[in-house]
N, CA, C and O atoms as a Tinker XYZ file with bonds, in Angstrom:
   384  protein
     1  N      0.872000   -1.221000    0.047000    73     2
     2  CA     0.026000    0.063000    0.021000    64     1     3
     3  C      0.881000    1.216000    0.034000    63     2     4     5
     4  O      1.869000    1.267000    0.767000    81     3
     5  N      0.498000    2.278000   -0.857000    73     3     6
     6  CA     1.301000    3.435000   -0.901000    64     5     7
     7  C      1.064000    4.421000    0.156000    63     6     8     9
     8  O      0.356000    4.145000    1.124000    81     7
     9  N      1.666000    5.635000   -0.002000    73     7    10
    10  CA     1.603000    6.713000    0.945000    64     9    11
    11  C      0.205000    7.321000    0.921000    63    10    12    13
    12  O     -0.333000    7.678000    1.970000    81    11
    13  N     -0.408000    7.447000   -0.305000    73    11    14
    14  CA    -1.623000    8.154000   -0.396000    64    13    15
    15  C     -2.726000    7.548000    0.386000    63    14    16    17
    16  O     -3.084000    6.402000    0.115000    81    15
    17  N     -3.317000    8.251000    1.372000    73    15    18
    18  CA    -4.354000    7.793000    2.143000    64    17    19
    19  C     -5.767000    8.291000    1.673000    63    18    20    21
    20  O     -6.747000    7.552000    1.763000    81    19
    21  N     -5.844000    9.538000    1.181000    73    19    22
    22  CA    -7.056000   10.157000    0.731000    64    21    23
    23  C     -6.936000   10.407000   -0.799000    63    22    24    25
    24  O     -5.877000   10.691000   -1.360000    81    23
    25  N     -8.100000   10.274000   -1.390000    73    23    26
    26  CA    -8.131000   10.527000   -2.861000    64    25    27
    27  C     -7.943000   11.970000   -3.106000    63    26    28    29
    28  O     -8.317000   12.750000   -2.231000    81    27
    29  N     -7.415000   12.415000   -4.179000    73    27    30
    30  CA    -7.171000   13.815000   -4.653000    64    29    31
    31  C     -8.185000   14.111000   -5.781000    63    30    32    33
    32  O     -7.853000   13.864000   -6.940000    81    31
    33  N     -9.358000   14.609000   -5.516000    73    31    34
    34  CA   -10.321000   14.814000   -6.458000    64    33    35
    35  C    -10.164000   16.152000   -7.226000    63    34    36    37
    36  O    -10.352000   16.202000   -8.441000    81    35
    37  N     -9.817000   17.226000   -6.498000    73    35    38
    38  CA    -9.817000   18.578000   -7.090000    64    37    39
    39  C     -8.394000   19.096000   -6.748000    63    38    40    41
    40  O     -7.888000   18.937000   -5.637000    81    39
    41  N     -7.778000   19.733000   -7.794000    73    39    42
    42  CA    -6.446000   20.422000   -7.620000    64    41    43
    43  C     -6.694000   21.872000   -7.363000    63    42    44    45
    44  O     -7.527000   22.491000   -8.026000    81    43
    45  N     -5.999000   22.421000   -6.427000    73    43    46
    46  CA    -6.112000   23.872000   -6.135000    64    45    47
    47  C     -5.215000   24.651000   -7.004000    63    46    48    49
    48  O     -4.637000   24.118000   -7.951000    81    47
    49  N     -5.076000   25.943000   -6.701000    73    47    50
    50  CA    -4.217000   26.876000   -7.468000    64    49    51
    51  C     -2.787000   26.704000   -6.994000    63    50    52    53
    52  O     -2.523000   26.413000   -5.828000    81    51
    53  N     -1.867000   26.893000   -7.940000    73    51    54
    54  CA    -0.443000   26.708000   -7.625000    64    53    55
    55  C     -0.096000   27.996000   -6.700000    63    54    56    57
    56  O     -0.500000   29.136000   -6.931000    81    55
    57  N      0.726000   27.610000   -5.610000    73    55    58
    58  CA     1.135000   28.739000   -4.659000    64    57    59
    59  C      2.297000   29.365000   -5.183000    63    58    60    61
    60  O      2.888000   28.850000   -6.132000    81    59
    61  N      2.710000   30.488000   -4.632000    73    59    62
    62  CA     3.966000   31.185000   -5.061000    64    61    63
    63  C      5.257000   30.441000   -4.775000    63    62    64    65
    64  O      6.282000   30.691000   -5.410000    81    63
    65  N      5.205000   29.520000   -3.811000    73    63    66
    66  CA     6.367000   28.763000   -3.538000    64    65    67
    67  C      6.469000   27.400000   -4.476000    63    66    68    69
    68  O      7.367000   26.574000   -4.311000    81    67
    69  N      5.498000   27.277000   -5.418000    73    67    70
    70  CA     5.493000   26.282000   -6.366000    64    69    71
    71  C      4.624000   25.017000   -5.967000    63    70    72    73
    72  O      4.384000   24.137000   -6.794000    81    71
    73  N      4.195000   24.969000   -4.749000    73    71    74
    74  CA     3.295000   23.809000   -4.293000    64    73    75
    75  C      1.887000   24.031000   -4.949000    63    74    76    77
    76  O      1.380000   25.127000   -5.191000    81    75
    77  N      1.335000   22.766000   -5.200000    73    75    78
    78  CA     0.001000   22.677000   -5.756000    64    77    79
    79  C     -0.851000   21.694000   -4.921000    63    78    80    81
    80  O     -0.788000   20.473000   -5.069000    81    79
    81  N     -1.653000   22.321000   -4.032000    73    79    82
    82  CA    -2.516000   21.359000   -3.134000    64    81    83
    83  C     -3.565000   20.700000   -3.934000    63    82    84    85
    84  O     -3.989000   21.238000   -4.956000    81    83
    85  N     -4.028000   19.503000   -3.496000    73    83    86
    86  CA    -5.071000   18.763000   -4.053000    64    85    87
    87  C     -6.005000   18.314000   -2.934000    63    86    88    89
    88  O     -5.517000   17.955000   -1.863000    81    87
    89  N     -7.282000   18.316000   -3.123000    73    87    90
    90  CA    -8.269000   18.063000   -2.150000    64    89    91
    91  C     -9.186000   16.993000   -2.476000    63    90    92    93
    92  O     -9.458000   16.723000   -3.645000    81    91
    93  N     -9.726000   16.306000   -1.379000    73    91    94
    94  CA   -10.674000   15.266000   -1.504000    64    93    95
    95  C    -12.039000   15.932000   -1.296000    63    94    96    97
    96  O    -12.231000   16.644000   -0.311000    81    95
    97  N    -12.959000   15.715000   -2.185000    73    95    98
    98  CA   -14.350000   16.279000   -2.027000    64    97    99
    99  C    -15.141000   15.284000   -1.116000    63    98   100   101
   100  O    -15.333000   14.117000   -1.457000    81    99
   101  N    -15.617000   15.850000    0.142000    73    99   102
   102  CA   -16.432000   15.116000    1.030000    64   101   103
   103  C    -17.650000   15.895000    1.267000    63   102   104   105
   104  O    -17.753000   17.046000    0.843000    81   103
   105  N    -18.635000   15.271000    1.973000    73   103   106
   106  CA   -19.835000   15.943000    2.218000    64   105   107
   107  C    -19.678000   17.268000    3.094000    63   106   108   109
   108  O    -20.417000   18.245000    2.974000    81   107
   109  N    -18.713000   17.178000    3.907000    73   107   110
   110  CA   -18.466000   18.307000    4.750000    64   109   111
   111  C    -17.617000   19.380000    4.108000    63   110   112   113
   112  O    -17.314000   20.381000    4.759000    81   111
   113  N    -17.226000   19.219000    2.877000    73   111   114
   114  CA   -16.377000   20.149000    2.243000    64   113   115
   115  C    -15.060000   19.584000    1.820000    63   114   116   117
   116  O    -14.781000   18.435000    2.164000    81   115
   117  N    -14.201000   20.311000    1.084000    73   115   118
   118  CA   -12.952000   19.775000    0.621000    64   117   119
   119  C    -11.943000   19.649000    1.795000    63   118   120   121
   120  O    -11.821000   20.513000    2.664000    81   119
   121  N    -11.221000   18.480000    1.742000    73   119   122
   122  CA   -10.179000   18.195000    2.722000    64   121   123
   123  C     -8.860000   18.030000    2.019000    63   122   124   125
   124  O     -8.813000   17.349000    0.995000    81   123
   125  N     -7.791000   18.608000    2.503000    73   123   126
   126  CA    -6.493000   18.487000    2.010000    64   125   127
   127  C     -6.033000   17.051000    1.909000    63   126   128   129
   128  O     -6.016000   16.345000    2.918000    81   127
   129  N     -5.666000   16.601000    0.745000    73   127   130
   130  CA    -5.189000   15.188000    0.507000    64   129   131
   131  C     -3.682000   15.151000    0.259000    63   130   132   133
   132  O     -2.988000   14.232000    0.693000    81   131
   133  N     -3.215000   16.123000   -0.415000    73   131   134
   134  CA    -1.717000   16.057000   -0.867000    64   133   135
   135  C     -1.303000   17.407000   -1.345000    63   134   136   137
   136  O     -2.126000   18.238000   -1.729000    81   135
   137  N      0.052000   17.625000   -1.315000    73   135   138
   138  CA     0.604000   18.826000   -1.952000    64   137   139
   139  C      1.683000   18.424000   -2.972000    63   138   140   141
   140  O      2.718000   17.878000   -2.589000    81   139
   141  N      1.467000   18.668000   -4.163000    73   139   142
   142  CA     2.563000   18.355000   -5.203000    64   141   143
   143  C      3.621000   19.496000   -5.246000    63   142   144   145
   144  O      3.314000   20.675000   -5.067000    81   143
   145  N      4.881000   19.067000   -5.495000    73   143   146
   146  CA     5.900000   20.053000   -5.511000    64   145   147
   147  C      6.067000   20.899000   -4.216000    63   146   148   149
   148  O      6.403000   22.082000   -4.276000    81   147
   149  N      5.817000   20.244000   -3.026000    73   147   150
   150  CA     5.809000   20.864000   -1.708000    64   149   151
   151  C      7.217000   21.222000   -1.330000    63   150   152   153
   152  O      8.151000   20.443000   -1.521000    81   151
   153  N      7.364000   22.470000   -0.764000    73   151   154
   154  CA     8.622000   22.930000   -0.130000    64   153   155
   155  C      8.830000   22.093000    1.064000    63   154   156   157
   156  O      7.883000   21.722000    1.757000    81   155
   157  N     10.176000   21.761000    1.338000    73   155   158
   158  CA    10.485000   20.807000    2.508000    64   157   159
   159  C     11.315000   21.726000    3.455000    63   158   160   161
   160  O     12.228000   22.411000    2.993000    81   159
   161  N     11.012000   21.738000    4.718000    73   159   162
   162  CA    11.830000   22.384000    5.763000    64   161   163
   163  C     12.308000   21.317000    6.730000    63   162   164   165
   164  O     11.674000   20.277000    6.908000    81   163
   165  N     13.413000   21.596000    7.332000    73   163   166
   166  CA    13.967000   20.626000    8.287000    64   165   167
   167  C     14.817000   19.574000    7.656000    63   166   168   169
   168  O     15.381000   18.749000    8.376000    81   167
   169  N     14.940000   19.549000    6.431000    73   167   170
   170  CA    15.720000   18.593000    5.746000    64   169   171
   171  C     16.169000   19.146000    4.334000    63   170   172   173
   172  O     15.518000   19.960000    3.678000    81   171
   173  N     17.345000   18.601000    3.973000    73   171   174
   174  CA    17.832000   19.112000    2.700000    64   173   175
   175  C     17.308000   18.243000    1.549000    63   174   176   177
   176  O     18.044000   17.456000    0.953000    81   175
   177  N     16.063000   18.407000    1.269000    73   175   178
   178  CA    15.405000   17.615000    0.230000    64   177   179
   179  C     14.714000   18.626000   -0.748000    63   178   180   181
   180  O     14.208000   19.676000   -0.355000    81   179
   181  N     14.735000   18.210000   -2.092000    73   179   182
   182  CA    14.096000   18.981000   -3.004000    64   181   183
   183  C     12.586000   18.946000   -2.896000    63   182   184   185
   184  O     12.064000   17.978000   -2.342000    81   183
   185  N     11.849000   19.920000   -3.380000    73   183   186
   186  CA    10.408000   19.802000   -3.363000    64   185   187
   187  C      9.873000   18.502000   -3.983000    63   186   188   189
   188  O     10.376000   18.030000   -5.002000    81   187
   189  N      8.804000   17.919000   -3.319000    73   187   190
   190  CA     8.288000   16.677000   -3.714000    64   189   191
   191  C      6.824000   16.500000   -3.287000    63   190   192   193
   192  O      6.341000   17.338000   -2.526000    81   191
   193  N      6.116000   15.515000   -3.704000    73   191   194
   194  CA     4.671000   15.341000   -3.325000    64   193   195
   195  C      4.668000   14.839000   -1.934000    63   194   196   197
   196  O      5.366000   13.884000   -1.593000    81   195
   197  N      3.874000   15.488000   -1.120000    73   195   198
   198  CA     3.685000   15.196000    0.292000    64   197   199
   199  C      2.292000   14.739000    0.520000    63   198   200   201
   200  O      1.379000   15.453000    0.106000    81   199
   201  N      2.030000   13.635000    1.127000    73   199   202
   202  CA     0.664000   13.074000    1.319000    64   201   203
   203  C      0.175000   13.242000    2.742000    63   202   204   205
   204  O      0.926000   12.928000    3.665000    81   203
   205  N     -1.076000   13.734000    2.985000    73   203   206
   206  CA    -1.705000   13.730000    4.217000    64   205   207
   207  C     -1.884000   12.323000    4.666000    63   206   208   209
   208  O     -2.363000   11.468000    3.921000    81   207
   209  N     -1.469000   12.066000    5.983000    73   207   210
   210  CA    -1.558000   10.732000    6.424000    64   209   211
   211  C     -2.522000   10.533000    7.660000    63   210   212   213
   212  O     -2.577000    9.445000    8.234000    81   211
   213  N     -3.202000   11.510000    8.011000    73   211   214
   214  CA    -4.118000   11.481000    9.142000    64   213   215
   215  C     -4.933000   12.737000    9.397000    63   214   216   217
   216  O     -4.850000   13.710000    8.648000    81   215
   217  N     -5.692000   12.705000   10.424000    73   215   218
   218  CA    -6.442000   13.859000   10.811000    64   217   219
   219  C     -5.572000   14.941000   11.439000    63   218   220   221
   220  O     -4.562000   14.609000   12.058000    81   219
   221  N     -5.899000   16.151000   11.316000    73   219   222
   222  CA    -5.126000   17.208000   11.811000    64   221   223
   223  C     -5.046000   17.040000   13.421000    63   222   224   225
   224  O     -6.065000   16.892000   14.096000    81   223
   225  N     -3.803000   17.074000   13.950000    73   223   226
   226  CA    -3.667000   16.931000   15.442000    64   225   227
   227  C     -3.659000   18.210000   16.109000    63   226   228   229
   228  O     -3.889000   18.247000   17.317000    81   227
   229  N     -3.420000   19.265000   15.454000    73   227   230
   230  CA    -3.548000   20.647000   16.069000    64   229   231
   231  C     -4.201000   21.598000   14.956000    63   230   232   233
   232  O     -4.445000   21.227000   13.808000    81   231
   233  N     -4.413000   22.709000   15.398000    73   231   234
   234  CA    -5.056000   23.679000   14.431000    64   233   235
   235  C     -3.984000   23.983000   13.356000    63   234   236   237
   236  O     -4.375000   24.303000   12.234000    81   235
   237  N     -2.663000   23.906000   13.618000    73   235   238
   238  CA    -1.620000   24.349000   12.707000    64   237   239
   239  C     -0.875000   23.265000   11.986000    63   238   240   241
   240  O     -0.042000   23.576000   11.134000    81   239
   241  N     -1.144000   21.912000   12.301000    73   239   242
   242  CA    -0.433000   20.895000   11.537000    64   241   243
   243  C     -1.263000   19.694000   11.222000    63   242   244   245
   244  O     -2.224000   19.354000   11.912000    81   243
   245  N     -0.838000   19.039000   10.109000    73   243   246
   246  CA    -1.465000   17.839000    9.597000    64   245   247
   247  C     -0.473000   16.800000    9.411000    63   246   248   249
   248  O      0.425000   17.035000    8.603000    81   247
   249  N     -0.481000   15.627000   10.056000    73   247   250
   250  CA     0.466000   14.508000    9.793000    64   249   251
   251  C      0.541000   14.233000    8.373000    63   250   252   253
   252  O     -0.488000   14.113000    7.709000    81   251
   253  N      1.866000   14.111000    7.791000    73   251   254
   254  CA     2.063000   13.937000    6.482000    64   253   255
   255  C      3.371000   13.092000    6.291000    63   254   256   257
   256  O      4.112000   12.853000    7.244000    81   255
   257  N      3.622000   12.651000    5.016000    73   255   258
   258  CA     4.883000   11.909000    4.760000    64   257   259
   259  C      5.126000   12.062000    3.254000    63   258   260   261
   260  O      4.232000   12.350000    2.457000    81   259
   261  N      6.408000   11.847000    2.928000    73   259   262
   262  CA     6.783000   11.798000    1.559000    64   261   263
   263  C      7.809000   10.688000    1.345000    63   262   264   265
   264  O      8.082000    9.980000    2.315000    81   263
   265  N      8.409000   10.461000    0.161000    73   263   266
   266  CA     9.504000    9.484000    0.065000    64   265   267
   267  C     10.773000   10.142000   -0.371000    63   266   268   269
   268  O     10.797000   11.134000   -1.099000    81   267
   269  N     11.833000    9.533000    0.114000    73   267   270
   270  CA    13.217000    9.926000   -0.211000    64   269   271
   271  C     14.116000    8.775000   -0.366000    63   270   272   273
   272  O     14.351000    8.068000    0.614000    81   271
   273  N     14.620000    8.533000   -1.470000    73   271   274
   274  CA    15.484000    7.313000   -1.754000    64   273   275
   275  C     14.812000    6.092000   -1.230000    63   274   276   277
   276  O     15.429000    5.312000   -0.505000    81   275
   277  N     13.548000    5.894000   -1.575000    73   275   278
   278  CA    12.834000    4.700000   -1.293000    64   277   279
   279  C     12.380000    4.537000    0.165000    63   278   280   281
   280  O     11.772000    3.519000    0.496000    81   279
   281  N     12.655000    5.501000    1.034000    73   279   282
   282  CA    12.243000    5.419000    2.437000    64   281   283
   283  C     11.168000    6.588000    2.650000    63   282   284   285
   284  O     11.112000    7.628000    1.993000    81   283
   285  N     10.345000    6.215000    3.680000    73   283   286
   286  CA     9.319000    7.193000    4.021000    64   285   287
   287  C      9.822000    8.213000    4.991000    63   286   288   289
   288  O     10.441000    7.846000    5.990000    81   287
   289  N      9.587000    9.476000    4.748000    73   287   290
   290  CA    10.045000   10.514000    5.573000    64   289   291
   291  C      8.708000   11.149000    6.220000    63   290   292   293
   292  O      7.843000   11.712000    5.549000    81   291
   293  N      8.668000   10.988000    7.523000    73   291   294
   294  CA     7.475000   11.506000    8.091000    64   293   295
   295  C      7.644000   12.927000    8.732000    63   294   296   297
   296  O      8.761000   13.313000    9.078000    81   295
   297  N      6.599000   13.650000    8.874000    73   295   298
   298  CA     6.572000   14.965000    9.492000    64   297   299
   299  C      5.228000   15.538000    9.444000    63   298   300   301
   300  O      4.270000   14.785000    9.619000    81   299
   301  N      5.039000   16.831000    9.219000    73   299   302
   302  CA     3.707000   17.437000    9.178000    64   301   303
   303  C      3.613000   18.523000    8.125000    63   302   304   305
   304  O      4.626000   19.118000    7.758000    81   303
   305  N      2.410000   18.790000    7.631000    73   303   306
   306  CA     2.178000   19.883000    6.790000    64   305   307
   307  C      1.706000   21.078000    7.597000    63   306   308   309
   308  O      0.897000   20.886000    8.505000    81   307
   309  N      2.145000   22.283000    7.336000    73   307   310
   310  CA     1.719000   23.443000    7.918000    64   309   311
   311  C      1.773000   24.580000    7.051000    63   310   312   313
   312  O      2.113000   24.328000    5.895000    81   311
   313  N      1.514000   25.796000    7.339000    73   311   314
   314  CA     1.603000   26.937000    6.506000    64   313   315
   315  C      2.695000   27.886000    6.995000    63   314   316   317
   316  O      2.941000   27.958000    8.200000    81   315
   317  N      3.365000   28.626000    6.084000    73   315   318
   318  CA     4.515000   29.523000    6.442000    64   317   319
   319  C      3.844000   30.861000    6.609000    63   318   320   321
   320  O      2.621000   31.001000    6.640000    81   319
   321  N      4.769000   31.888000    6.719000    73   319   322
   322  CA     4.289000   33.235000    6.947000    64   321   323
   323  C      3.405000   33.844000    5.860000    63   322   324   325
   324  O      2.593000   34.739000    6.091000    81   323
   325  N      3.633000   33.260000    4.574000    73   323   326
   326  CA     2.896000   33.600000    3.383000    64   325   327
   327  C      1.561000   32.797000    3.261000    63   326   328   329
   328  O      0.875000   32.935000    2.248000    81   327
   329  N      1.206000   32.022000    4.197000    73   327   330
   330  CA     0.001000   31.199000    4.128000    64   329   331
   331  C      0.060000   30.167000    2.948000    63   330   332   333
   332  O     -0.929000   29.918000    2.259000    81   331
   333  N      1.256000   29.598000    2.766000    73   331   334
   334  CA     1.522000   28.544000    1.765000    64   333   335
   335  C      1.906000   27.265000    2.489000    63   334   336   337
   336  O      2.524000   27.322000    3.552000    81   335
   337  N      1.572000   26.180000    1.966000    73   335   338
   338  CA     1.885000   24.952000    2.544000    64   337   339
   339  C      3.292000   24.542000    2.411000    63   338   340   341
   340  O      3.888000   24.657000    1.340000    81   339
   341  N      3.877000   24.030000    3.553000    73   339   342
   342  CA     5.288000   23.544000    3.585000    64   341   343
   343  C      5.216000   22.319000    4.409000    63   342   344   345
   344  O      4.357000   22.189000    5.281000    81   343
   345  N      6.173000   21.349000    4.128000    73   343   346
   346  CA     6.248000   20.143000    4.894000    64   345   347
   347  C      7.462000   20.276000    5.859000    63   346   348   349
   348  O      8.515000   20.715000    5.396000    81   347
   349  N      7.392000   19.966000    7.013000    73   347   350
   350  CA     8.433000   19.965000    8.070000    64   349   351
   351  C      8.659000   18.522000    8.473000    63   350   352   353
   352  O      7.832000   17.853000    9.093000    81   351
   353  N      9.833000   18.101000    8.075000    73   351   354
   354  CA    10.225000   16.648000    8.346000    64   353   355
   355  C     10.672000   16.578000    9.822000    63   354   356   357
   356  O     11.314000   17.504000   10.317000    81   355
   357  N     10.342000   15.513000   10.499000    73   355   358
   358  CA    10.885000   15.199000   11.810000    64   357   359
   359  C     12.390000   15.045000   11.648000    63   358   360   361
   360  O     12.840000   14.489000   10.647000    81   359
   361  N     13.151000   15.503000   12.572000    73   359   362
   362  CA    14.702000   15.494000   12.404000    64   361   363
   363  C     15.245000   14.128000   12.414000    63   362   364   365
   364  O     16.255000   13.888000   11.753000    81   363
   365  N     14.616000   13.129000   13.164000    73   363   366
   366  CA    15.206000   11.857000   13.181000    64   365   367
   367  C     14.805000   10.977000   12.007000    63   366   368   369
   368  O     15.145000    9.795000   11.978000    81   367
   369  N     14.012000   11.596000   10.939000    73   367   370
   370  CA    13.506000   10.819000    9.867000    64   369   371
   371  C     14.413000   10.885000    8.639000    63   370   372   373
   372  O     14.303000   10.005000    7.786000    81   371
   373  N     15.257000   11.819000    8.502000    73   371   374
   374  CA    16.062000   12.092000    7.259000    64   373   375
   375  C     17.501000   11.630000    7.439000    63   374   376   377
   376  O     18.217000   12.139000    8.301000    81   375
   377  N     17.941000   10.635000    6.601000    73   375   378
   378  CA    19.308000   10.306000    6.546000    64   377   379
   379  C     19.741000   10.347000    5.216000    63   378   380   381
   380  O     18.934000   10.055000    4.333000    81   379
   381  N     21.034000   10.705000    4.899000    73   379   382
   382  CA    21.529000   10.916000    3.543000    64   381   383
   383  C     21.754000    9.579000    2.919000    63   382   384
   384  O     22.175000    9.499000    1.765000    81   383
């Protein structure tokens, strides 16, 4: 089974940082499913697709993951000062 947990029905507008969010259409409204070309913070990784992996655990973060060299890098999606999505990898997750 892959990293994608939620379907990506609708693609949002491209952000200034290059990320493109995609949403699942639910009865309660759209829910973030993934961000393509997402900026990565906390690790020296190039932008990549980051998948939402669970329900938001705080108002400011959503559990998420991406792949690097065949391994899963865990962290969370949040927004930066420009209100654009960024992925922050947990420090113990990234190895060269």
